[in-house]
DOZA-472904 format. One record per residue (C-alpha): residue number from 1; residue in one letter; x, y, z. Coordinates in Angstrom, 1 decimal, always signed. Layout:
! residues N
   k r      x      y      z
 NUM a      X      Y      Z
...
END
This chain:
! residues 301
   k r      x      y      z
   1 m +141.3  +88.7  +41.8
   2 y +142.3  +91.4  +44.6
   3 s +145.6  +91.1  +46.4
   4 t +145.5  +91.4  +50.3
   5 s +147.2  +94.9  +50.0
   6 h +144.6  +96.1  +47.7
   7 c +141.8  +94.9  +49.9
   8 l +143.5  +96.9  +53.0
   9 q +143.8 +100.1  +50.7
  10 h +140.1  +99.5  +49.7
  11 r +139.3  +99.2  +53.3
  12 l +141.1 +102.5  +54.4
  13 w +139.5 +104.5  +51.5
  14 q +136.0 +103.4  +52.8
  15 a +137.3 +104.7  +56.3
  16 l +138.5 +107.9  +54.8
  17 q +135.3 +108.5  +53.0
  18 s +133.2 +107.9  +55.9
  19 t +134.9 +110.5  +57.9
  20 h +134.2 +113.2  +55.1
  21 r +130.5 +112.3  +54.8
  22 p +127.8 +115.0  +56.4
  23 r +127.0 +114.0  +60.0
  24 a +123.5 +113.3  +58.8
  25 l +124.7 +110.5  +56.7
  26 r +127.3 +109.3  +59.2
  27 t +124.7 +109.1  +61.8
  28 t +122.3 +106.9  +59.8
  29 r +123.7 +103.7  +61.5
  30 t +123.3 +105.2  +64.7
  31 q +119.6 +105.9  +63.9
  32 n +118.8 +102.7  +62.9
  33 f +120.2 +101.7  +66.1
  34 a +117.8 +104.0  +67.9
  35 v +114.9 +103.1  +65.7
  36 e +115.3  +99.5  +66.9
  37 a +115.8 +100.3  +70.5
  38 y +112.4 +102.0  +70.9
  39 s +110.4  +99.9  +68.7
  40 g +108.9  +96.2  +68.9
  41 k +110.1  +93.9  +71.5
  42 q +113.0  +96.3  +72.7
  43 k +110.5  +99.0  +73.4
  44 e +108.4  +96.4  +75.6
  45 q +111.9  +95.7  +77.5
  46 l +112.2  +99.2  +78.3
  47 l +108.4  +99.5  +79.6
  48 k +108.9  +96.3  +81.3
  49 g +109.4  +97.5  +84.8
  50 v +106.9 +100.5  +84.5
  51 s +103.6 +100.6  +86.3
  52 a +100.4 +100.2  +84.3
  53 d  +99.1 +103.4  +85.5
  54 n +102.3 +105.2  +83.9
  55 r +102.9 +103.3  +81.1
  56 g +101.4 +105.5  +78.2
  57 d +103.2 +108.4  +79.5
  58 v +106.5 +106.8  +79.6
  59 a +105.9 +105.5  +76.2
  60 r +105.5 +108.9  +75.0
  61 i +108.6 +110.1  +76.7
  62 l +110.5 +107.4  +75.1
  63 e +109.2 +108.3  +71.6
  64 q +110.7 +111.8  +72.5
  65 a +114.0 +110.4  +73.6
  66 e +114.2 +108.5  +70.5
  67 r +113.8 +112.3  +68.4
  68 a +116.3 +113.5  +70.8
  69 e +118.7 +110.9  +69.9
  70 t +118.3 +110.5  +66.1
  71 t +118.2 +114.1  +65.5
  72 w +121.2 +115.2  +68.0
  73 s +118.7 +117.8  +69.6
  74 t +117.5 +118.6  +73.0
  75 v +113.8 +117.9  +74.0
  76 f +111.9 +118.5  +76.9
  77 t +108.8 +116.9  +77.9
  78 d +105.9 +117.9  +79.4
  79 f +105.3 +118.1  +83.2
  80 y +104.9 +115.0  +85.0
  81 t +104.1 +113.6  +88.7
  82 p +107.1 +112.0  +90.6
  83 p +106.0 +108.5  +90.0
  84 v +106.2 +109.1  +86.1
  85 v +109.3 +110.9  +86.2
  86 a +110.8 +108.2  +88.3
  87 d +109.6 +105.4  +85.9
  88 a +110.6 +107.3  +82.7
  89 v +114.3 +108.0  +84.3
  90 q +114.6 +104.1  +85.2
  91 a +113.4 +103.2  +81.7
  92 l +116.0 +105.4  +80.2
  93 k +119.0 +104.0  +82.1
  94 l +118.8 +101.3  +79.6
  95 v +119.2 +103.6  +76.6
  96 p +123.0 +104.5  +77.1
  97 d +123.2 +107.4  +74.6
  98 i +120.3 +109.5  +76.3
  99 l +120.8 +111.5  +79.4
 100 p +117.7 +112.4  +81.0
 101 t +117.5 +115.5  +83.4
 102 p +114.4 +116.1  +85.3
 103 w +113.9 +119.8  +86.4
 104 g +110.9 +121.6  +87.9
 105 g +112.3 +125.1  +88.2
 106 y +113.6 +124.7  +91.7
 107 d +115.1 +121.8  +93.9
 108 m +112.1 +120.4  +95.7
 109 a +109.6 +120.8  +93.0
 110 e +107.1 +117.9  +92.5
 111 r +106.0 +118.1  +89.0
 112 k +109.1 +118.1  +86.7
 113 r +109.8 +118.1  +83.1
 114 i +112.4 +115.8  +81.8
 115 r +115.4 +117.3  +79.7
 116 l +116.3 +114.8  +77.2
 117 s +119.6 +115.0  +75.2
 118 r +122.6 +112.7  +74.1
 119 t +125.3 +111.7  +76.6
 120 d +128.1 +113.1  +74.0
 121 m +126.4 +116.4  +73.6
 122 p +128.2 +119.3  +75.9
 123 e +126.8 +120.3  +78.9
 124 d +125.0 +123.5  +78.9
 125 p +123.4 +124.6  +82.6
 126 a +121.4 +127.2  +80.9
 127 a +119.8 +124.7  +78.8
 128 e +118.4 +122.9  +81.6
 129 a +117.0 +125.9  +83.1
 130 a +115.5 +127.2  +79.6
 131 g +112.6 +124.3  +80.1
 132 v +110.7 +126.0  +82.8
 133 s +109.5 +129.5  +83.3
 134 a +108.3 +131.1  +86.3
 135 l +105.1 +133.4  +86.4
 136 q +103.9 +135.8  +89.5
 137 v +100.1 +136.1  +89.8
 138 k  +99.1 +138.8  +92.3
 139 g  +96.0 +139.9  +93.4
 140 n  +94.1 +141.0  +96.7
 141 f  +92.8 +137.7  +98.2
 142 i  +92.3 +139.2 +101.5
 143 f  +88.3 +138.8 +101.1
 144 d  +88.4 +136.0  +98.7
 145 s  +91.1 +133.8  +99.4
 146 a  +92.2 +131.3  +96.7
 147 n  +93.8 +127.6  +96.9
 148 h  +96.0 +125.7  +94.7
 149 r  +93.1 +124.2  +92.9
 150 d  +91.6 +127.5  +92.2
 151 f  +94.9 +128.8  +90.5
 152 l  +95.0 +125.7  +88.5
 153 g  +91.7 +125.9  +87.4
 154 a  +92.3 +129.6  +86.4
 155 c  +95.0 +128.6  +84.0
 156 l  +93.5 +125.7  +82.3
 157 g  +90.3 +128.1  +82.1
 158 t  +92.5 +130.0  +79.6
 159 g  +92.7 +127.2  +77.2
 160 i  +95.8 +125.2  +78.1
 161 e  +96.7 +121.7  +79.1
 162 r  +97.4 +120.6  +82.8
 163 s +100.8 +118.8  +81.2
 164 k +102.0 +122.6  +80.6
 165 v +101.7 +123.6  +84.3
 166 g +104.3 +122.5  +86.9
 167 d +104.1 +123.4  +90.8
 168 i +101.7 +126.2  +92.0
 169 l +103.3 +127.9  +95.1
 170 v +100.4 +129.7  +97.0
 171 q +101.3 +132.8  +98.7
 172 g  +98.4 +133.6 +100.9
 173 e  +96.8 +136.8 +100.3
 174 q  +99.1 +138.0  +97.8
 175 g  +98.8 +135.4  +95.2
 176 a +100.8 +132.7  +93.5
 177 s +104.2 +131.9  +92.0
 178 i +103.3 +129.4  +88.8
 179 l +105.9 +127.1  +87.0
 180 v +104.9 +126.8  +83.3
 181 a +106.4 +125.6  +80.0
 182 p +108.1 +128.6  +78.4
 183 d +105.9 +128.6  +75.2
 184 m +102.8 +129.3  +77.7
 185 v +104.2 +132.6  +79.0
 186 s +102.9 +135.1  +76.6
 187 h  +99.6 +133.2  +76.6
 188 l  +98.9 +133.5  +80.3
 189 e +100.4 +137.0  +80.7
 190 m  +97.7 +138.2  +78.2
 191 n  +94.8 +135.7  +79.5
 192 l  +95.2 +135.0  +83.2
 193 t  +93.5 +138.1  +84.4
 194 s  +91.4 +136.8  +87.5
 195 v  +91.3 +133.8  +89.8
 196 r  +88.0 +133.3  +91.4
 197 s  +86.5 +136.7  +91.8
 198 v  +90.0 +138.6  +92.1
 199 p  +91.5 +140.7  +89.2
 200 v  +94.9 +139.5  +89.0
 201 s  +98.0 +140.6  +87.3
 202 t +100.6 +138.1  +85.5
 203 r +104.1 +138.6  +84.6
 204 q +107.2 +136.6  +84.3
 205 i +109.8 +136.5  +86.8
 206 e +113.2 +135.0  +87.1
 207 l +113.4 +131.6  +88.7
 208 s +116.0 +133.0  +91.0
 209 a +113.2 +135.3  +92.2
 210 l +110.7 +132.6  +93.6
 211 s +109.9 +132.6  +97.2
 212 i +110.6 +128.8  +98.3
 213 r +110.1 +127.8 +101.7
 214 e +112.9 +125.7 +103.2
 215 a +111.4 +122.3 +103.8
 216 k +111.2 +121.2 +107.4
 217 v +111.2 +117.4 +108.2
 218 q +108.9 +116.1 +110.9
 219 e +108.9 +112.4 +112.4
 220 l +105.4 +111.2 +113.2
 221 k +104.1 +108.1 +115.0
 222 s +100.5 +106.8 +115.0
 223 v  +98.2 +104.1 +115.9
 224 e  +95.2 +103.6 +113.6
 225 a  +92.5 +101.3 +113.3
 226 s  +92.7 +101.0 +110.0
 227 l  +95.0 +102.2 +106.8
 228 r  +92.3 +104.2 +105.1
 229 l  +93.6 +107.4 +103.4
 230 d  +91.3 +109.6 +105.6
 231 a  +92.7 +108.2 +108.9
 232 i  +96.3 +108.1 +107.9
 233 a  +96.3 +111.6 +106.4
 234 s  +94.3 +112.9 +109.5
 235 a  +97.1 +111.9 +111.5
 236 g  +99.7 +113.2 +109.3
 237 f  +98.5 +116.5 +108.8
 238 r  +97.0 +117.1 +112.2
 239 t  +93.5 +117.6 +110.9
 240 s  +90.2 +116.5 +111.7
 241 r  +89.0 +113.4 +109.6
 242 s  +86.0 +115.2 +108.4
 243 k  +88.0 +118.1 +107.1
 244 v  +90.2 +115.5 +105.2
 245 v  +87.3 +113.7 +103.9
 246 d  +86.4 +117.0 +102.2
 247 m  +89.7 +117.7 +100.9
 248 v  +90.1 +114.6  +99.4
 249 k  +86.7 +114.9  +97.5
 250 a  +88.2 +118.4  +96.4
 251 g  +91.3 +116.7  +95.1
 252 d  +93.4 +118.7  +97.6
 253 i  +94.4 +115.5  +99.3
 254 r  +96.2 +113.1  +96.7
 255 l  +97.7 +109.4  +97.2
 256 n +101.1 +109.2  +95.3
 257 w +100.2 +112.5  +93.5
 258 k  +96.9 +111.1  +92.1
 259 e  +93.3 +111.8  +93.1
 260 a  +92.0 +108.8  +95.3
 261 k  +89.1 +108.0  +97.5
 262 s  +89.0 +108.4 +101.3
 263 s  +88.9 +104.8 +101.5
 264 s  +91.9 +103.9  +99.5
 265 l  +94.2 +101.9 +101.6
 266 v  +97.7 +103.4 +102.1
 267 k +101.0 +101.2 +102.5
 268 a +104.6 +101.9 +103.3
 269 g +106.5 +103.6 +100.7
 270 d +103.3 +105.8  +99.7
 271 i +103.3 +109.7  +99.7
 272 i +100.3 +111.7 +100.8
 273 s +100.3 +115.3  +99.7
 274 c  +98.1 +118.1 +100.7
 275 a  +97.6 +121.4  +98.9
 276 g  +99.1 +124.1 +101.3
 277 k +100.2 +121.6 +103.9
 278 g +103.1 +119.8 +102.2
 279 r +103.4 +115.8 +102.2
 280 c +103.8 +112.8 +104.3
 281 e +105.9 +109.8 +103.3
 282 v +104.7 +106.5 +105.1
 283 k +107.9 +105.0 +106.2
 284 a +106.7 +101.7 +107.9
 285 v +103.6  +99.9 +109.2
 286 e +103.4  +97.3 +111.7
 287 m +100.7  +95.4 +113.4
 288 t +100.2  +96.1 +117.0
 289 k  +99.3  +93.1 +119.5
 290 k  +95.9  +94.8 +119.8
 291 e  +95.8  +94.3 +116.1
 292 r  +96.0  +98.1 +115.4
 293 y  +98.4  +99.9 +112.8
 294 a +101.6 +101.6 +114.3
 295 v +102.4 +103.9 +111.2
 296 q +105.8 +105.6 +111.0
 297 m +105.7 +109.0 +108.9
 298 l +107.9 +111.6 +107.7
 299 r +106.2 +115.0 +107.1
 300 y +107.6 +117.5 +104.7
 301 v +106.2 +121.1 +105.3
END
């Protein structure tokens, strides 16, 4: 039978042995906890507050977070829309060992990647910026103008996925700046040679060289007979309703960053984005005495 002092010595020996194990062995218990957190009922708990439309994307992000946690590495997600990023960050608040850092290349970016790293890893500002690269696409678009959809189509036409492309900043007759995943830079520099009928040159630039217009905010009020997307977007972007209908069909006007129908109904808290015209946030909707809708919006241009 062991004495009390012998038991204490045995425990001390085990503790010392633990501190001399390779990190890969010492983190086995941490890895087990991480696997439990991201699987089965625990995973369902993390996804509980996530909207049905975003559950698939957020589930993939949680899998990447598990890899970052168990391998002590930094992992970048694909580019995602603001609703997906918001749901993912909210879900990851329930995982204490993971720090999610959204970044799209500049402060006002809409589409962002999420940098996933352990909270106990040292901060590295350079690593955060490493997840996004910028390309300058130049051409003479005076006689054949190109919009956001044209530049996106040209990128996808080279064989890459939408998730590898972030924001596209159209610069009128000169071309556009495009934010992409760093591993796409060489491919696009070689293969993105035309947009519409215009020959273009594509080269990487520093993020600091991006030409970003300072966002201006306008407060708008309008009284509408309905809350249809085409009616509210027409008021928000000061564009004819018929033109808005065409832009919705083309995918240039979106509701909460997703393609929608002109007949889709808008509510307070929704975001209406328009390629080349910024976005409108619906702040409040009230019914008037004449049973019309008084809509308050903020337009970011």
